[in-house]
N, C-alpha and C positions, 0 to 999 in steps of 0.2 A: 435482711437491711444491712446489716454490720457488714456481711461477707459483700456485700455491694457497695456496701461502702470505702472497705480497703481492699478490695482487687489490685491496688496500686503498690502497694506494700510488696505483694509477690511477683508486678512486673510493674518496675519500676519505671520502664518508658512509655507508661501511660500518663504520662503529667505534661500540661503544654502550658508554657509560660509561670510555671509553679504551683497552676492549680489540678489536683489530680481528677483525671479521668474516672469514674466513679459508675457504677450500674446503682444505683440508689433508684434513679430515674421508673428504670427499670421494675424491680420490684417492690415500688410503691404504685403502679402501673397495674402490676400481678395480684398485690394487694386488694387491691379495690376491683377486679375483672374477676378472679377467686373467692374471695369473701365477702362483696358485696359493699355498699356504701358505706352500712354502719361502719360494721366491721372491719372493713380496709381502713376505714380512718382511724377508728381506736385504734387497731393494732400498729399505724404510722405513730399517732400523738404515743403512744410507751415507748415503744422508740426513740422517739424524741426526748421525752421528760427523763428515762435512763441515762442517754446521752449527756442531758443537762444537770443531773443527778452525779455526772463525775465518772460512769463506766466509759472505757476506750471505744466505743460504738461509731463516732463520727470517722471521717473520712483521716485517714494516717493513724489510726487509734487513738483519736482525742476525744474530751469531752470536758463536760464542767461550764458552771454555768456562765462561762465568759464566751464559750462559743457563740451566743449571740450575738457579738460585737464585729464576729467574723464577716468577711462578705459575701461567703457564700453560702452562711446559714437561713439565707429565704430561700432555699431550693427548699431545704429540710422543713421548713414550715409550709412550702406549696406543694411538699408531696402529700400531705394529710389534704389538703384541699384537691390534689389529683386522686388518691384514691376514694375520694367519695365522691368525686364527680362522673371518674370512671364508672365505679360502681352504679353509680345510678344511670345512666344511660343502658348499660348492661339489664338492669332491674327491669327495664321497659320494653328495650330492646334486643332481643337474644340470639341472632344470625350472626355468622361467623363476620360479614363485614360491621355488623356492630361495633362485634368485636374487635376489630382491627381499628373501626373509626374514631370507636370513644380513646383507644391505646393512644390515638395521633394528634388527639385535641387533648390528652392528658401531657402529651409530651410539648403542644404550644402552648398551656397553661404554667406546666413547669419552666420554660424558658421564660415566657412572659415577667412572670411573679419574681421570677430566679435574679434575673436579669437587671430589672427594676431595684429590687434590694442590693443586690452587689455595686451598682451604680449608685446607689443612695447611700450605703456603707462608705465608701469610697469617695464620694464629696462631703457628706457628712462628717463622719469622724475617722478616718482614715490619713486624710489630706490624699485627694488623689496623686497621681505621679503628672510630672511636666506631659502638657498635652493632653490630659486624657478629656475623656469626651464620652459622651452616651452612643454614638457610632464606635467608640473604641470598645464599648463595654460590649457591644452586638460583636463587635469582631470578634472578639476573643471567644464569643460561644460561638461562635463557625466550627472551629475545630471538632468539637466532638458531636456537632448537630447530626454530619451522616450516621455517625454511632448510633443515637439516640432516634435517629427515625427508621433504622435500622432496625432495632431492640423495640420497639413500641409496636412496629407489623408483626414480628417471631412474637411479644407478647401478647399481642391479639389473636391469634391462630394459637398460641398454646395456650393461653387464656381458657379459651373456646373451648378446644378438648377436654383440657382438664376440669372444668367448669361442670361439665357437660358429663362427668365418669366421676366425678366428687358427689355434687349436687348438695353444696354449701354456699350459705350467705342469703340463697333466695328463700 
């Protein structure tokens, strides 16, 4: 997750509107696909707690309890749910199609919950920029969406193959 969070440190062009484009959703999905619902969610929870304790594991090598107030922290919280739901789906349906479908569902969960957190953060404690709206929050999220959809499909295929090799989490 730390590598996925900080890919923009090595590729600074992957920042849109000041928001880093990360690979965190990809790794959260893989955690659920490969480790299963329980271990996947636990692994993301540990990542979040390590970051909240101060380790610089979040995007832009940030960390600390103050990150809870970040407009993008909702995505980190959501990754726990993503790993759990994705893992739960493939624990019951183990075809490649279900792996890809689970990854796409995980992406949708991440976007819905994370974008709502971001909107709420701006409206409640950041002071929304002039003209900011719910639609604008969603418009900001359209830039990374194609990348995340492609990576979700890749995660589904890769996770399916890797899970069948490792047989972990089932």
